[in-house]
Phi, psi and omega in degrees: 000135183262092183298322180300317178298321180295314180296320176301320180300314182287343181271356183236175176252015182293160182305147183295139174239110189273355185303317181293324180293319178301313179293323181296327183272341187307122176076010187253353184074209180282131178230125183281162184302315181302318179295316180300313182296319177297316184297330180260003177076021178269153177292144177272079183241166176301320181296316180293322177293322176297317179296322178296317176298318178297324179294316178298319179296328181279001184280003179057044176085003183277333182246125176260154175227159180183197181302327182276355181116230183236145178207149176289132181299320182294347179254005181279150170282167177300319180296317178297317181295316178299318179296315178302312181298316180297318180296315180295318178296323177297316178298319179298319178297319178296319179294319179297317177299319179297318178298314181301315179295318179295322177298319179299316180294313183297311185282350173295337177289339185238083180300144178288128180298144181279000000 
């Protein structure tokens, strides 16, 4: 594992490269964000956690996240995968509801002409 490359990744705003995260998680089960950041010598900051989330999102479905941290999808049990999917769908529903409510507030400023 190339720790220098990982630290460089967290120190920049360049697009996420998930290859190192996939290798870092292989065979380890669920690993929380704080542990990953400590293991690579990165600060446990909001910015580093955002970059870690972006990295998982850039994994093209290979890395799942949840209450337990991060785990490779190919190593999940059916129960873990089902829970992950339900959690993500729930989050999507909450975001959609928030958008709908915000749209109502925003467009209330512009009444539809009669």
